[in-house]
N, C-alpha and C positions, 0 to 999 in steps of 0.2 A: 368575832364580835367587832362591829364597826365603831371606831373611836369617834368621840365628839370632835367637832372642828375646834382647833386651837384658836383662842381669841388673840388677835394681834391689833395693836394701835400703831399706825404708821404716821410718822412725822414727815410731811412733805414740805420742802423749803428750798430756797437758794442757799448755797453755802454761806456760812457766817451770819445766819439769821437768828441765832439764839436757840437752835434746836438742842444743843447739849444741855444748856441750863433747863430748858423746858422738859427734856427727857428725865433729868435728875430730879426735878420737882415732882414729876409724875411718879417716878420710880421710888420716891420716898413714901408714897402711899403703901400701906401694908398689903394691899390686894393687887399691887402691880409690881412688875420688875422691868427695869431698863438697864441694858448693858451697852447702850450706844448703838452703833451701826451694825445691824446683823449681816450686812454684806461683807463687813470686816475685811476690806481690801487694804493692802499696803500698811500693815500695822508695824512692820519692822521686825527685828529678830527677837525671838522669845527670851534670849539671854540678856537683853537690855531693855525690853519694853515693859513698862509698868502698868499693872492694873490700877484702877482708881483707889484701891485699898493700899497702894504703895508697895505691894508685893510684886516681884517679877511674875509676869503673866503665866510663865511655865511652872511656877511654884505655888500659884494661888489655889487654895483649896476649893473655891467655888468653881473655877475653870477646870480643875481636875475632875470634879463631880460631873460637870457638863460633858467632858470628854468620855467619862465612863458611861454615861447615859446614852450618848451618841453611839458608842461602841456596842451597847446592848441592842441598839436599833439597826446594827449592821453597817455603821459608818466608821471609817478611819478618819479621825478628826483631831485637829490641833487649832486652837484659836488664832495663832499667828499665820495660819494658812487654812482658813475656814472652808474655802471651796463653795461658798454660797452666792457668789456674784453671778448674775445671769449670763455673764460672758465667759465663765469658766468652761474650758474645753472647746471653745468656739473656733470654727475654721475661719480663714480670712474672709470668705464669702459672708458668713454669718456675722462676723464682727462689723463688716461694712454696713450690713442691714440694721444692726443694733445701735450704730453710732448716732443717727439722727434722733433728735428729741421727739417725744410723742406729740402728734398733731391731730387734726380732725379725723373723724371716723373713717372717711374714704381712704385717706393716706395710710391709716393704720391697717385697714383691710388689705391694701396692696402689700404692705410690709409683711403681714401674716402669710399671705399667699406665697410670696417669694421665699420667706423663711421655711415654709413647709416643703419647698422643693429640695431642701438640704437633708440628706439622710443623717448627717451628723446632728443637726438640730432636732430632728424628730426623735432621735435616740436620747439626746442630752437633756431636753426640756423636762420630760417626766422624771428623770433622775434628779435634776436640780429642784423641781417642785417638791419631791419627797424629802430631799435633804433639807430644804429650807423649813418645811413643816416640822420635820423631826427635830431640827435645831431649836426652833421656837418652843416646841413641846418639852425638850430636854431642859431648856432654861427655866420654863415654868415649873417643871418637876423639881429642879434643884432649888429654886427659890420658894417653892410651895405656894404658888399663886395661880390664878386662873388666866391672867392676862399679861402679855409681854408687850413692851414698847420697842419699836424699831425706828431709830432716828436716821435711817439711811438716806432719806431726803429725795433721792432722784426718782423721776417719774417713770422711766422705763422699767425700773425694778418694781415699782408699785403696780404698773400695768399687769405684770405677770403674777404678782402676789394675789391680785384680785381674781385671777383665773385659777388659783390654787384650790383644788377641791377639798383640801384638808385645813384650810384657814378661814376664819371669820374675821374680816378686816374692817376696821373703822379708820378714818383718816383725819388727822389734825393738820391743817394747812397753816404753817407759821410764816407770817409776813413781817419783814423788818424794813425800816426806812432804807431805801437803796443807797443812800449816801453813806450810811454806816457800813453797809455791805461792801461798797466800793473801797472805802478806806481800809478795810481788812484785806482786800485783794492787793492793795498797794503795799502794805507792810504786814504780812501775816504773823511775823515773829512778835511784833509789838501789840497788835490788835486782835489776834486770833489764836493765841497759844497761852500756855501757863505763864503766870506773872513771874515766877522764879525761872530765870534762864537755864538753870541746871536741870529743870524738869521738862524742858521743851522737847518736842519730837518724841513724846512718849517716854521720856526719861533719858534719852540719849544726849540731851543738852543742845540740840540743834533742830530748829524747825525744819520739817521735811518739805514744806511748801514754800516756794519762792515768790516774791512779789511780782505781780503781773500787770499792775497799772490800773488807773481809774477807768479807762475805757473798757478794759476787759471785764472789770467788776460790774460796770453798768450793763454791758451786753449780757453777762451771765445772769444778773439779777432779773432782767426782763425775760430772758429765754427760759430760765428755770421756773419762774412763776407762771408763765404762759403754758409751759408743759404741764404743770400741776393742774391748771384750769382745764386743759384738754382731757386729762385723765378723770378729773372729778365730774366732767360733763357726762361720763358714762355710768356714773354711780347714782343710786337713790339719794336724795338730799338728806335723809335722816342718818346716812352713814358717814357723813363728813361735816366738819365745822372749820371755820376760819378763825384764827386768832392773831392779833398783832403782838409782836415782841414788846412794843412799848406799853401795851396794856398789862402784859405779864409782869413788867417791872414796876409800873406806876399804880396798878390796881390789882395787886397780886392775889389777894384772898378771893375776891369776887370772880376774877378770871379763872382761878383754879377750881372754884366751886362749879362754874359753868362747864369746864372741861371734864371734871369728874362725873357730873350728872350726865354729860354726853356719853362718856365711856360706860357708865352704868355701875359705878362704885360709890360708896358713901363719902360725900364731900367733907363731913365732919372729921374724918380720919386724916385729913391733909396734914403735912408737916412742912412748915416754913424753914425749920432748921434742917434743910435737906442734906447738908454735908455731914451732919451728925449721924444720919442713918447709914448703915453699911451698904455701900455700892460696889459693884464690880464692872465698871464702865471702861470701855476702850474707845478711842477716837480723839476728839478735840482736847487740847491740852488744858482747857478750863477745868476738866474733871479732876485735875491734880491740885488745883488751888484749895487752900484750907478755908478761905473766906466763904461764908454763906450769905453775905450781904447781897440782897437782890437790888441792884442799882442800874438804872438806865445808862447804857454806854452811848453817849451822843458826842463823842470826841470829834466827830467829823466837823462839828461847828467851828472848831478852832484849828483842826489839822488839815482841812482841805482848803486850798487857795481859791480865789475867785475864778481863776483860769480853769482849775480842775472842776469846779462846780458848773461852769459853763459847758465843759465837755460832757459832764454827766447829764445835764438837762438836754443837750442836743441828742443824746442817745436814748435816754430813758424818761424824759420829761412828761410825755403824754401818758405813759403807763404809770408813772409815779403818781400823777393826779388821779388816775383811775383807781389806784390802790388806797387813795385817801390822804396822800401826803401833799402838803402845800409847799411851794418854794419859800 
């Protein structure tokens, strides 16, 4: 018997764009489940990494259930080493080809032809496609929902999920003011992790990501959003929607209604008390905060100097205006 395609909602975004909060707001809906990034890379050790339920991820009943369901589908699985990243098992040749961001169709055709020359890739891709589909299905089964939310963000992963024959993918493109994103790149401990320092880095008490500067943040913000545009250009318009982080914060109910209607679930079942709902999210430290106040983080207005803002505009100014943000 052929299984129905597993429904998947993919959050595409630059890092630090509010995807964790968005995913948890969506996952609070009783017909959806969000566990964070399904690519699940670099989570840290299972003996110290906390699930958002504040249980060690290796002892969490939800993740134990997912592991059992993956085993029943023929997979040796552990959430701290999920093996769902598109780069898993890649040769150096394949890694080089997967490194560039997604671009226009002709460039992607050349990438695909060169990848297909690799026997390792031809063998690994079908395995990874099945593992990702089975992983999403196992999460849906454990949560008893039809649709799973993946907040992995990156475009190269989305490209291959769209080609997965066992997945029915819709995309939410989350865009945040690039100045806020750049501030998070400058100091991720303060602006992109749990408020409680003891819970940072997934519970280890230390943020895994190091500050990389305003310039890096500006470049990444532009490049990641351009990559998302390139992928969305290959999709039917009814399969994707754009939303601004600022609208999620400032006009939460109407924005969520629009997103739930797009996904195809009942908007009246939304929950604004999203931290009260049981979640089992891995990823950004914000998932470990107790507060469920939905408040716009625009600290860039006071934390970025005039010199830093000039650097940002030099790199990202034109694209920033294109995305609807004024200086």
